[in-house]
C-alpha positions as a Markdown table, in Angstrom:
| # | Residue | x | y | z |
|---|---|---|---|---|
| 1 | Met | -17.0 | -7.1 | -15.8 |
| 2 | Ala | -18.9 | -3.6 | -16.7 |
| 3 | Asn | -18.8 | -1.3 | -13.9 |
| 4 | Ala | -21.2 | 1.5 | -15.0 |
| 5 | Thr | -24.7 | 1.2 | -14.8 |
| 6 | Thr | -26.9 | 0.2 | -17.8 |
| 7 | Ile | -30.2 | 1.3 | -15.7 |
| 8 | Asp | -32.4 | 3.9 | -17.9 |
| 9 | Pro | -34.1 | 5.9 | -15.2 |
| 10 | Lys | -37.3 | 6.8 | -17.1 |
| 11 | Glu | -37.6 | 2.9 | -17.7 |
| 12 | Ala | -37.0 | 2.5 | -13.9 |
| 13 | Ala | -39.5 | 5.0 | -13.2 |
| 14 | His | -42.3 | 3.3 | -15.7 |
| 15 | Phe | -42.2 | 0.1 | -14.0 |
| 16 | Gly | -41.9 | 1.4 | -10.4 |
| 17 | Gln | -45.1 | 2.5 | -11.2 |
| 18 | Met | -46.8 | -0.6 | -11.8 |
| 19 | Ala | -45.3 | -1.7 | -8.5 |
| 20 | Ala | -48.6 | -2.1 | -6.6 |
| 21 | Glu | -50.2 | -4.1 | -9.4 |
| 22 | Trp | -47.3 | -6.5 | -10.3 |
| 23 | Trp | -48.9 | -9.3 | -8.2 |
| 24 | Asp | -52.3 | -8.8 | -9.4 |
| 25 | Pro | -53.2 | -11.4 | -12.1 |
| 26 | Lys | -56.0 | -9.1 | -13.5 |
| 27 | Gly | -53.8 | -5.7 | -13.3 |
| 28 | Ser | -50.9 | -4.4 | -15.4 |
| 29 | Ser | -48.5 | -7.1 | -15.0 |
| 30 | Ala | -51.4 | -9.6 | -16.1 |
| 31 | Met | -49.6 | -10.3 | -19.4 |
| 32 | Leu | -46.8 | -11.5 | -17.5 |
| 33 | His | -48.6 | -13.5 | -15.0 |
| 34 | Arg | -49.8 | -15.6 | -18.3 |
| 35 | Met | -46.0 | -15.8 | -19.6 |
| 36 | Asn | -44.8 | -17.3 | -16.2 |
| 37 | Pro | -45.7 | -20.6 | -16.4 |
| 38 | Val | -44.1 | -21.1 | -20.0 |
| 39 | Arg | -41.2 | -19.2 | -18.6 |
| 40 | Leu | -41.1 | -21.6 | -15.4 |
| 41 | His | -41.7 | -24.3 | -17.8 |
| 42 | Tyr | -38.1 | -23.6 | -20.3 |
| 43 | Ile | -36.2 | -22.8 | -17.0 |
| 44 | Arg | -36.8 | -25.9 | -15.4 |
| 45 | Asp | -36.2 | -27.9 | -18.9 |
| 46 | Met | -33.0 | -26.2 | -19.4 |
| 47 | Ala | -31.9 | -26.9 | -15.9 |
| 48 | Asp | -32.7 | -30.5 | -15.8 |
| 49 | Trp | -30.8 | -31.3 | -18.7 |
| 50 | His | -27.9 | -29.0 | -18.2 |
| 51 | Trp | -27.4 | -29.9 | -14.7 |
| 52 | Gln | -28.7 | -33.5 | -15.6 |
| 53 | Leu | -31.6 | -33.3 | -12.7 |
| 54 | Asp | -34.4 | -35.3 | -11.5 |
| 55 | Glu | -37.3 | -34.1 | -13.3 |
| 56 | His | -39.8 | -35.6 | -10.2 |
| 57 | Asp | -37.9 | -33.4 | -7.8 |
| 58 | Arg | -39.8 | -30.9 | -6.4 |
| 59 | Arg | -36.8 | -29.0 | -5.0 |
| 60 | Pro | -33.9 | -29.5 | -8.1 |
| 61 | Leu | -32.1 | -26.4 | -7.5 |
| 62 | Ala | -31.2 | -27.1 | -3.5 |
| 63 | Asn | -28.0 | -25.6 | -2.4 |
| 64 | Met | -27.8 | -23.3 | -6.1 |
| 65 | Thr | -27.4 | -20.0 | -6.2 |
| 66 | Ala | -29.8 | -17.7 | -8.7 |
| 67 | Leu | -29.8 | -14.1 | -9.7 |
| 68 | Asp | -32.8 | -12.9 | -11.5 |
| 69 | Met | -32.2 | -9.5 | -12.9 |
| 70 | Gly | -34.7 | -7.0 | -13.6 |
| 71 | Cys | -37.1 | -9.2 | -11.2 |
| 72 | Gly | -39.5 | -6.5 | -10.9 |
| 73 | Ala | -41.7 | -7.5 | -7.9 |
| 74 | Gly | -40.6 | -11.3 | -7.8 |
| 75 | Leu | -42.9 | -13.3 | -9.9 |
| 76 | Leu | -39.9 | -15.5 | -10.8 |
| 77 | Cys | -38.1 | -15.1 | -7.8 |
| 78 | Glu | -40.5 | -16.7 | -6.0 |
| 79 | Pro | -41.0 | -19.8 | -7.8 |
| 80 | Leu | -37.4 | -20.2 | -8.0 |
| 81 | Ala | -37.1 | -20.3 | -4.3 |
| 82 | Arg | -39.8 | -22.8 | -4.2 |
| 83 | Leu | -37.6 | -25.1 | -6.2 |
| 84 | Gly | -34.9 | -24.7 | -3.7 |
| 85 | Ala | -32.5 | -22.1 | -4.9 |
| 86 | Val | -30.9 | -19.4 | -2.5 |
| 87 | Val | -32.5 | -16.4 | -4.7 |
| 88 | Thr | -31.3 | -12.9 | -5.1 |
| 89 | Gly | -33.3 | -10.4 | -7.0 |
| 90 | Ile | -32.3 | -7.0 | -8.5 |
| 91 | Asp | -34.2 | -4.7 | -9.7 |
| 92 | Ala | -33.9 | -0.6 | -10.8 |
| 93 | Ala | -37.1 | 0.3 | -9.4 |
| 94 | Ala | -37.1 | 0.6 | -5.4 |
| 95 | Glu | -40.9 | 0.6 | -5.7 |
| 96 | Asn | -40.6 | -3.1 | -7.1 |
| 97 | Val | -38.3 | -4.3 | -4.5 |
| 98 | Ala | -40.4 | -3.0 | -1.6 |
| 99 | Val | -43.5 | -4.9 | -2.7 |
| 100 | Ala | -41.0 | -7.8 | -3.7 |
| 101 | Arg | -39.7 | -8.1 | -0.1 |
| 102 | Leu | -43.1 | -7.3 | 1.2 |
| 103 | His | -44.8 | -10.0 | -1.0 |
| 104 | Ala | -41.8 | -13.0 | -0.1 |
| 105 | Glu | -42.2 | -12.1 | 3.3 |
| 106 | Gln | -46.0 | -12.6 | 3.4 |
| 107 | Ser | -45.5 | -16.0 | 1.0 |
| 108 | Gly | -42.8 | -17.5 | 3.9 |
| 109 | Leu | -40.2 | -17.4 | 1.3 |
| 110 | Ser | -36.4 | -16.2 | 1.8 |
| 111 | Val | -35.4 | -14.0 | -1.2 |
| 112 | Ser | -32.7 | -11.4 | -1.2 |
| 113 | Tyr | -33.8 | -8.5 | -3.1 |
| 114 | Glu | -31.9 | -5.2 | -4.1 |
| 115 | Gln | -32.2 | -2.0 | -5.8 |
| 116 | Gly | -29.9 | -1.4 | -8.6 |
| 117 | Gly | -28.6 | -3.2 | -12.0 |
| 118 | Ile | -25.6 | -4.6 | -13.0 |
| 119 | Glu | -23.1 | -2.3 | -11.1 |
| 120 | Thr | -24.3 | -3.5 | -7.8 |
| 121 | Leu | -23.2 | -7.4 | -8.9 |
| 122 | Gly | -19.2 | -6.9 | -7.8 |
| 123 | Lys | -17.6 | -10.3 | -7.7 |
| 124 | Arg | -20.6 | -12.5 | -6.7 |
| 125 | Arg | -21.0 | -15.4 | -8.9 |
| 126 | Phe | -24.6 | -17.4 | -9.3 |
| 127 | Asp | -25.3 | -20.9 | -10.6 |
| 128 | Leu | -28.2 | -19.6 | -12.5 |
| 129 | Ile | -29.0 | -16.1 | -13.9 |
| 130 | Thr | -32.2 | -15.4 | -15.6 |
| 131 | Ser | -33.3 | -12.1 | -16.9 |
| 132 | Leu | -36.4 | -11.9 | -18.9 |
| 133 | Glu | -37.8 | -9.2 | -21.1 |
| 134 | Val | -35.4 | -6.6 | -19.5 |
| 135 | Val | -32.7 | -6.3 | -22.1 |
| 136 | Glu | -34.6 | -4.3 | -24.3 |
| 137 | His | -35.1 | -1.8 | -21.3 |
| 138 | Val | -31.4 | -1.0 | -20.9 |
| 139 | Thr | -29.7 | 1.9 | -22.2 |
| 140 | Asp | -26.4 | -0.8 | -23.2 |
| 141 | Pro | -27.4 | -4.1 | -24.1 |
| 142 | Arg | -23.6 | -5.2 | -24.8 |
| 143 | Ala | -22.4 | -3.8 | -21.5 |
| 144 | Phe | -25.6 | -5.3 | -19.6 |
| 145 | Val | -24.9 | -9.1 | -21.2 |
| 146 | Glu | -21.5 | -8.5 | -20.5 |
| 147 | Gly | -22.0 | -7.6 | -16.4 |
| 148 | Leu | -24.7 | -10.6 | -16.6 |
| 149 | Ala | -21.8 | -13.0 | -18.2 |
| 150 | Gly | -19.3 | -11.8 | -15.7 |
| 151 | Ala | -21.6 | -12.9 | -12.6 |
| 152 | Leu | -22.2 | -16.7 | -14.1 |
| 153 | Ala | -20.3 | -19.0 | -12.0 |
| 154 | Pro | -18.5 | -22.1 | -13.5 |
| 155 | Gly | -20.7 | -24.5 | -15.0 |
| 156 | Gly | -23.8 | -22.1 | -14.6 |
| 157 | Leu | -26.8 | -21.5 | -16.9 |
| 158 | Met | -27.7 | -18.1 | -18.1 |
| 159 | Ile | -31.0 | -17.6 | -19.6 |
| 160 | Leu | -32.5 | -14.6 | -21.5 |
| 161 | Ser | -35.9 | -13.7 | -22.9 |
| 162 | Thr | -36.7 | -10.8 | -24.9 |
| 163 | Pro | -39.0 | -10.1 | -27.8 |
| 164 | Asn | -38.1 | -10.2 | -31.4 |
| 165 | Arg | -37.9 | -7.0 | -33.7 |
| 166 | Thr | -40.2 | -8.4 | -36.2 |
| 167 | Ser | -43.7 | -6.8 | -37.7 |
| 168 | Leu | -45.4 | -9.4 | -35.6 |
| 169 | Ser | -43.8 | -8.2 | -32.5 |
| 170 | His | -44.6 | -4.6 | -33.5 |
| 171 | Phe | -48.3 | -5.1 | -33.9 |
| 172 | Ala | -49.1 | -7.8 | -31.3 |
| 173 | Met | -46.9 | -6.0 | -28.3 |
| 174 | Ile | -47.5 | -2.2 | -29.3 |
| 175 | Thr | -50.2 | -1.8 | -31.7 |
| 176 | Ile | -52.7 | -4.4 | -30.2 |
| 177 | Ala | -51.5 | -4.9 | -26.5 |
| 178 | Glu | -50.2 | -1.5 | -25.7 |
| 179 | Gly | -53.1 | 0.1 | -27.8 |
| 180 | Thr | -55.8 | -1.8 | -26.1 |
| 181 | Gly | -54.5 | -1.1 | -22.5 |
| 182 | Arg | -53.3 | -4.8 | -22.0 |
| 183 | Ile | -50.1 | -3.6 | -21.5 |
| 184 | Pro | -49.6 | -0.1 | -20.0 |
| 185 | Lys | -48.6 | 2.7 | -22.6 |
| 186 | Gly | -44.8 | 3.2 | -23.1 |
| 187 | Thr | -43.6 | 0.1 | -21.8 |
| 188 | His | -42.0 | -0.9 | -25.2 |
| 189 | Asp | -39.8 | 1.0 | -27.8 |
| 190 | Trp | -39.8 | -1.5 | -30.8 |
| 191 | Asp | -36.7 | -0.2 | -32.0 |
| 192 | Lys | -34.8 | -1.5 | -29.1 |
| 193 | Phe | -36.0 | -5.4 | -29.5 |
| 194 | Leu | -33.3 | -7.6 | -30.4 |
| 195 | Thr | -32.9 | -10.4 | -33.0 |
| 196 | Pro | -32.1 | -13.5 | -32.2 |
| 197 | Glu | -29.0 | -13.1 | -34.0 |
| 198 | Glu | -27.9 | -9.8 | -32.5 |
| 199 | Leu | -28.8 | -11.1 | -28.8 |
| 200 | Gly | -26.7 | -14.6 | -29.6 |
| 201 | Ala | -23.9 | -12.1 | -31.0 |
| 202 | Leu | -23.9 | -10.2 | -27.8 |
| 203 | Val | -23.8 | -13.3 | -25.5 |
| 204 | Glu | -20.9 | -14.9 | -27.4 |
| 205 | Ala | -18.8 | -11.9 | -27.6 |
| 206 | Ala | -19.1 | -11.9 | -23.6 |
| 207 | Gly | -17.6 | -15.2 | -23.6 |
| 208 | Leu | -20.3 | -17.4 | -23.5 |
| 209 | Lys | -21.6 | -20.3 | -25.5 |
| 210 | Val | -25.5 | -20.0 | -27.1 |
| 211 | Ile | -26.6 | -23.7 | -26.6 |
| 212 | Asp | -30.6 | -23.4 | -27.1 |
| 213 | Val | -32.5 | -20.9 | -28.8 |
| 214 | Thr | -36.7 | -21.4 | -28.2 |
| 215 | Gly | -39.6 | -19.1 | -29.3 |
| 216 | Met | -42.6 | -18.2 | -27.4 |
| 217 | Ser | -45.5 | -18.1 | -29.3 |
| 218 | Phe | -49.2 | -16.8 | -28.6 |
| 219 | Ser | -52.8 | -17.8 | -29.5 |
| 220 | Pro | -56.2 | -16.7 | -28.3 |
| 221 | Met | -57.2 | -19.9 | -27.7 |
| 222 | His | -54.2 | -21.3 | -26.1 |
| 223 | Gly | -52.1 | -18.1 | -24.5 |
| 224 | Phe | -48.4 | -18.4 | -24.7 |
| 225 | Lys | -46.5 | -21.6 | -25.3 |
| 226 | Leu | -43.0 | -22.7 | -26.2 |
| 227 | Ser | -42.6 | -22.7 | -30.0 |
| 228 | Glu | -40.0 | -23.2 | -32.7 |
| 229 | Asn | -41.5 | -19.6 | -34.0 |
| 230 | Lys | -39.3 | -17.2 | -32.7 |
| 231 | Ala | -41.0 | -13.9 | -34.5 |
| 232 | Leu | -43.1 | -12.5 | -31.1 |
| 233 | Asp | -40.6 | -13.2 | -28.5 |
| 234 | Tyr | -37.6 | -15.9 | -27.4 |
| 235 | Phe | -35.5 | -17.4 | -24.9 |
| 236 | Val | -31.7 | -17.7 | -25.2 |
| 237 | Thr | -29.6 | -20.0 | -23.0 |
| 238 | Ala | -26.0 | -19.8 | -22.8 |
| 239 | Val | -23.3 | -21.4 | -20.9 |
| 240 | His | -19.3 | -20.7 | -20.5 |
| 241 | Ala | -17.6 | -21.2 | -23.6 |
| 242 | Ala | -15.1 | -24.3 | -23.3 |
């Protein structure tokens, strides 16, 4: 388990400035709101398959512990709580944590929020770990993935997502999205994007086994959707290696 922080202070400050708008579907986090249903669909499918859950159960994660690392203001934490999980959300920006706590309280949901990074995990273990669109923002992706892997409980499931380092992602996310203000400028550093092969290697080096890699594509007509095309963005799901 890594002890040193992988938090980039500049990244934390950047996302902290967006805290007040995290829950505004038309604000600076609008794209995350559009991605969230696709994320939840994927997580639910992977959880149902891994734990042989009832796909019709409205609280399939009851009594399971879940960690969302880099949780922002809780866009994923709250749905996981509604699915029954005992949820911990950790984010590098104190501003995000404050907004997340307030929104959960107003929503009548119990979510434990903390400010920090992998260094705050200690010896805690979680059944489900998610970290979506985060690994490209840390100072040391290898240490970050190792920290997450070390917090995965036996029989647990870890799900990551991140943009792929391709010409398409550069054009779509930086030239278009940041260039037109749909995403705040400076949100992404294309050179820090990881390919599925690179992220998969980090996951396996941390002692886990990759069991699924699925793309997330976008079209103006249909928005975001799960896809075999991994050129824009993708999910990696892993479990403990046998």
